[in-house]
N, CA, C and O of each residue as an XYZ file, in Angstrom:
276
protein
N      36.592      4.359     53.208
C      37.076      2.995     53.102
C      36.367      2.297     51.942
O      35.137      2.277     51.903
N      37.119      1.723     50.995
C      36.479      1.069     49.851
C      35.747     -0.203     50.283
O      36.120     -0.861     51.254
N      34.695     -0.523     49.528
C      33.932     -1.730     49.841
C      34.768     -2.963     49.518
O      35.622     -2.917     48.632
N      34.532     -4.060     50.226
C      35.270     -5.299     49.933
C      34.902     -5.823     48.539
O      33.770     -5.669     48.082
N      35.861     -6.430     47.891
C      35.622     -7.003     46.564
C      34.984     -8.378     46.698
O      35.299     -9.141     47.610
N      34.087     -8.676     45.774
C      33.475    -10.007     45.753
C      34.495    -10.997     45.186
O      35.453    -10.590     44.530
N      34.293    -12.295     45.437
C      35.190    -13.301     44.847
C      35.269    -13.187     43.320
O      36.337    -13.373     42.737
N      34.145    -12.885     42.681
C      34.144    -12.735     41.219
C      35.000    -11.540     40.793
O      35.750    -11.627     39.821
N      34.888    -10.441     41.511
C      35.694     -9.262     41.186
C      37.185     -9.562     41.363
O      38.012     -9.113     40.569
N      37.520    -10.317     42.397
C      38.917    -10.688     42.614
C      39.409    -11.560     41.464
O      40.515    -11.357     40.963
N      38.593    -12.536     41.039
C      38.980    -13.400     39.920
C      39.165    -12.589     38.636
O      40.086    -12.850     37.862
N      38.300    -11.617     38.412
C      38.425    -10.756     37.229
C      39.709     -9.937     37.288
O      40.381     -9.756     36.272
N      40.047     -9.444     38.469
C      41.301     -8.695     38.617
C      42.511     -9.595     38.372
O      43.468     -9.187     37.715
N      42.466    -10.820     38.901
C      43.571    -11.763     38.686
C      43.749    -12.016     37.198
O      44.862    -11.929     36.677
N      42.647    -12.330     36.508
C      42.718    -12.606     35.065
C      43.239    -11.393     34.303
O      44.108    -11.523     33.441
N      42.714    -10.226     34.618
C      43.172     -9.010     33.940
C      44.632     -8.724     34.202
O      45.349     -8.272     33.310
N      45.076     -8.982     35.406
C      46.487     -8.765     35.766
C      47.392     -9.696     34.964
O      48.399     -9.269     34.400
N      47.018    -10.972     34.922
C      47.827    -11.956     34.199
C      47.859    -11.644     32.703
O      48.891    -11.815     32.053
N      46.737    -11.191     32.163
C      46.662    -10.878     30.736
C      47.227     -9.498     30.404
O      47.363     -9.154     29.230
N      47.556     -8.705     31.427
C      48.057     -7.353     31.193
C      46.976     -6.424     30.685
O      47.244     -5.490     29.929
N      45.737     -6.693     31.113
C      44.587     -5.969     30.590
C      43.992     -4.989     31.599
O      42.878     -4.507     31.396
N      44.702     -4.688     32.668
C      44.195     -3.758     33.676
C      44.687     -2.346     33.405
O      45.782     -2.139     32.882
N      43.859     -1.387     33.769
C      44.315     -0.003     33.733
C      45.386      0.160     34.809
O      45.561     -0.729     35.642
N      46.086      1.257     34.802
C      47.119      1.457     35.816
C      46.496      1.511     37.212
O      47.095      1.020     38.169
N      45.307      2.097     37.343
C      44.634      2.160     38.649
C      44.221      0.763     39.106
O      44.376      0.422     40.279
N      43.694     -0.049     38.181
C      43.298     -1.414     38.530
C      44.510     -2.259     38.906
O      44.457     -3.045     39.852
N      45.603     -2.095     38.161
C      46.823     -2.854     38.467
C      47.351     -2.474     39.851
O      47.802     -3.337     40.605
N      47.297     -1.203     40.178
C      47.734     -0.747     41.503
C      46.822     -1.325     42.578
O      47.297     -1.768     43.624
N      45.518     -1.323     42.327
C      44.564     -1.911     43.272
C      44.877     -3.397     43.480
O      44.834     -3.895     44.605
N      45.191     -4.097     42.388
C      45.471     -5.518     42.516
C      46.779     -5.765     43.268
O      46.845     -6.660     44.110
N      47.811     -4.987     42.976
C      49.077     -5.147     43.708
C      48.871     -4.908     45.205
O      49.473     -5.592     46.033
N      48.029     -3.947     45.546
C      47.701     -3.699     46.954
C      46.965     -4.895     47.550
O      47.218     -5.287     48.689
N      46.058     -5.468     46.771
C      45.318     -6.646     47.216
C      46.261     -7.830     47.440
O      46.080     -8.596     48.387
N      47.270     -7.982     46.568
C      48.259     -9.052     46.736
C      49.033     -8.892     48.048
O      49.381     -9.886     48.686
N      49.298     -7.671     48.445
C      49.987     -7.438     49.717
C      49.095     -7.828     50.900
O      49.571     -8.338     51.914
N      47.794     -7.577     50.747
C      46.849     -7.911     51.816
C      46.528     -9.409     51.850
O      46.313     -9.983     52.917
N      46.500    -10.025     50.678
C      46.132    -11.440     50.555
C      47.193    -12.181     49.741
O      46.956    -12.508     48.578
N      48.346    -12.447     50.329
C      49.445    -13.060     49.571
C      49.098    -14.432     48.989
O      49.774    -14.894     48.069
N      48.057    -15.091     49.506
C      47.664    -16.388     48.952
C      47.152    -16.269     47.510
O      47.087    -17.268     46.794
N      46.793    -15.061     47.087
C      46.362    -14.859     45.701
C      47.504    -15.066     44.720
O      47.267    -15.336     43.542
N      48.748    -14.941     45.192
C      49.894    -15.118     44.309
C      49.906    -16.511     43.678
O      50.330    -16.664     42.532
N      49.450    -17.518     44.406
C      49.398    -18.877     43.852
C      48.449    -18.934     42.660
O      48.736    -19.616     41.676
N      47.326    -18.227     42.733
C      46.386    -18.193     41.613
C      46.989    -17.453     40.422
O      46.818    -17.866     39.275
N      47.690    -16.364     40.700
C      48.353    -15.610     39.638
C      49.377    -16.507     38.941
O      49.414    -16.571     37.712
N      50.190    -17.183     39.710
C      51.218    -18.071     39.150
C      50.590    -19.178     38.316
O      51.075    -19.488     37.227
N      49.524    -19.771     38.816
C      48.841    -20.844     38.097
C      48.315    -20.353     36.749
O      48.503    -21.021     35.732
N      47.663    -19.199     36.733
C      47.149    -18.657     35.475
C      48.275    -18.268     34.525
O      48.136    -18.423     33.312
N      49.380    -17.767     35.053
C      50.525    -17.433     34.208
C      51.078    -18.691     33.536
O      51.473    -18.652     32.371
N      51.106    -19.802     34.270
C      51.592    -21.057     33.699
C      50.660    -21.556     32.601
O      51.126    -22.021     31.561
N      49.350    -21.465     32.821
C      48.381    -21.870     31.802
C      48.525    -20.987     30.567
O      48.525    -21.488     29.442
N      48.646    -19.696     30.767
C      48.787    -18.766     29.654
C      50.050    -19.065     28.850
O      50.047    -18.955     27.624
N      51.115    -19.438     29.526
C      52.376    -19.732     28.844
C      52.253    -20.968     27.943
O      53.003    -21.102     26.977
N      51.320    -21.864     28.249
C      51.141    -23.070     27.442
C      50.258    -22.850     26.219
O      50.217    -23.692     25.322
N      49.556    -21.730     26.178
C      48.635    -21.465     25.069
C      49.403    -21.004     23.841
O      50.437    -20.345     23.951
N      48.878    -21.362     22.653
C      49.528    -20.887     21.419
C      49.460    -19.369     21.340
O      48.521    -18.746     21.836
N      50.456    -18.800     20.719
C      50.539    -17.341     20.641
C      49.667    -16.743     19.551
O      49.305    -15.569     19.628
N      49.322    -17.526     18.538
C      48.544    -16.961     17.451
C      47.413    -17.867     17.026
O      47.470    -19.085     17.195
N      46.394    -17.259     16.476
C      45.248    -18.014     16.011
C      45.638    -18.932     14.864
O      45.114    -20.041     14.762
N      46.548    -18.496     13.996
C      46.961    -19.325     12.870
C      47.481    -20.674     13.343
O      47.135    -21.711     12.777
N      48.309    -20.660     14.375
C      48.851    -21.902     14.908
C      47.731    -22.778     15.460
O      47.731    -23.989     15.242
N      46.786    -22.186     16.163
C      45.670    -22.938     16.730
C      44.797    -23.516     15.616
O      44.312    -24.642     15.727
N      44.597    -22.745     14.540
C      43.799    -23.239     13.418
C      44.487    -24.419     12.745
O      43.825    -25.384     12.363
N      45.812    -24.352     12.594
C      46.552    -25.441     11.969
C      46.447    -26.712     12.803
O      46.319    -27.803     12.247
N      46.496    -26.591     14.090
C      46.368    -27.738     14.977
C      44.987    -28.338     14.823
O      44.843    -29.559     14.754
N      43.956    -27.484     14.769
C      42.581    -27.954     14.613
C      42.377    -28.669     13.304
O      41.679    -29.682     13.267
N      42.961    -28.179     12.224
C      42.833    -28.820     10.905
C      43.536    -30.167     10.869
O      43.088    -31.082     10.178
N      44.624    -30.296     11.599
C      45.376    -31.554     11.592
C      44.566    -32.682     12.216
O      44.792    -33.854     11.917
N      43.619    -32.324     13.085
C      42.814    -33.341     13.751
C      41.553    -33.696     12.981
O      40.831    -34.608     13.384
N      41.265    -33.003     11.886
C      40.035    -33.248     11.124
C      40.255    -34.334     10.116
O      39.336    -34.686      9.376
């Protein structure tokens, strides 16, 4: 039986899942965790919404920063 994940480990898995940065084994582990703890879906959705609001490229972010100087 695998050891329980700490809250920090769960947050790291959520972030990695949303960013698409998990290995296939980690993604499978997280999907299993979502089945066990469906309340995590709200956190996933929230992070996906925040990510969708971020600029896609550094150039765009740099231009915004220069406009405020």
